[in-house]
C-alpha positions in Angstrom: 17.0 -2.7 2.4 16.7 -0.9 -1.1 13.9 0.7 -2.4 13.0 1.0 -5.8 10.7 3.9 -7.4 9.6 3.2 -11.2 8.5 5.9 -13.6 5.2 4.9 -13.1 5.2 6.3 -9.4 5.1 3.0 -8.1 7.7 2.1 -4.9 8.7 -1.4 -4.3 10.4 -2.4 -1.1 11.9 -6.0 -0.7 11.1 -8.2 2.6 12.5 -11.5 3.9 9.1 -12.1 5.2 6.9 -14.3 3.4 3.2 -12.1 2.0 1.3 -13.6 4.7 3.1 -12.5 7.6 4.5 -9.0 5.8 0.8 -8.5 5.4 0.0 -9.3 8.7 3.0 -7.1 10.0 1.5 -4.2 8.1 -2.3 -4.8 9.0 -1.0 -5.0 12.7 1.2 -1.6 12.3 -2.0 0.0 10.7 -4.4 -0.9 13.6 -2.0 0.3 16.1 -1.7 3.9 14.7 -5.6 4.0 15.0 -5.6 4.2 10.7 -9.0 1.9 9.4 -8.1 -1.1 7.7 -10.8 -1.0 5.4 -10.0 -4.3 3.3 -7.5 -7.2 3.2 -7.6 -8.9 -0.4 -6.0 -12.2 -0.7 -5.9 -12.4 -4.7 -4.1 -16.4 -4.5 -7.2 -17.5 -2.5 -9.7 -15.5 -4.8 -7.6 -17.2 -7.8 -7.4 -20.4 -6.2 -11.5 -20.6 -5.6 -12.0 -19.9 -9.0 -9.8 -23.0 -9.9 -6.8 -20.8 -11.1 -3.2 -20.4 -9.4 -1.1 -17.6 -8.4 1.7 -16.7 -6.7 0.7 -15.2 -3.3 -0.8 -11.7 -3.7 -2.4 -9.6 -1.0 -4.0 -5.9 -1.0 -4.5 -4.1 2.2 -6.6 -1.1 1.8 -6.5 1.5 4.7 -6.7 5.1 5.3 -7.7 7.7 8.0 -10.8 9.9 7.1 -9.0 12.9 9.1 -6.0 12.6 6.7 -7.8 11.5 3.2 -10.8 14.1 3.6 -9.4 17.7 3.3 -7.2 16.1 0.2 -10.7 15.1 -1.2 -12.5 18.1 -0.6 -9.6 20.1 -1.9 -9.1 17.6 -5.4 -12.2 15.3 -5.7 -10.7 13.0 -8.2 -8.0 11.7 -5.5 -10.5 9.7 -4.2 -9.8 7.5 -7.2 -6.7 6.7 -5.3 -7.6 7.1 -1.5 -8.2 5.1 0.5 -4.5 3.9 0.2 -3.0 0.4 -1.2 -0.3 -1.5 -0.5 0.2 -4.5 -2.6 2.3 -7.7 -0.7 3.6 -10.0 -3.3 5.5 -12.8 -4.4 7.3 -12.8 -7.8 8.2 -16.1 -9.8 11.4 -16.4 -8.1 10.2 -16.6 -5.0 10.8 -12.6 -3.8 8.6 -11.1 -1.9 7.5 -7.4 -2.1 5.6 -4.3 -0.6 4.3 -1.9 -3.5 2.7 1.3 -3.6 1.8 4.6 -5.0 4.2 7.3 -4.2 3.1 10.2 -2.7 4.7 12.5 -4.4 3.4 10.4 -7.7 -0.1 11.2 -6.1 0.5 14.7 -5.6 1.7 15.0 -9.2 -1.4 13.2 -11.0 -3.7 15.1 -9.0 -2.2 18.7 -8.8 -2.7 18.5 -5.2 -1.3 21.0 -2.8 2.0 19.6 -0.8 0.3 20.4 2.7 -2.6 17.9 2.1 0.0 15.2 1.0 1.6 15.5 3.9 -1.0 13.9 6.0 -0.7 10.8 3.6 2.9 10.4 3.6 3.6 8.3 6.6 2.9 5.3 4.1 6.7 4.9 3.2 7.7 5.0 6.9 4.6 2.1 7.5 5.8 -0.1 4.5 9.5 -0.1 5.7 8.7 -1.3 9.1 6.6 -4.0 7.6 9.3 -5.0 5.8 12.3 -5.0 8.3 13.0 -8.4 9.9 
């Protein structure tokens, strides 16, 4: 499974799962690690309620206060990017992807100490596990 990192710091990972199944898998992995799933937003369902149509797309917002709080204490503006988020989405060709901000990008963006980034660096492994068949 390949991973694409764009210049804008977004890592995008392909999956053979549907958006719903990939989001379900990610949610179960998050909860199994005792990470708090703060929100799961179904953008396509929200669009449908507004009379609009869009490809399936869900955003999962999650974190661990023990991991994020020290980072926000050291760099308060890091709270703009915390809690962590993963977008599970389908493109116009039917491909399904999981996208998130690379921790290296967040570190550079906020000038955060490397040791504080280690606590949130597990996002990549979670996404890879959710994307795997």
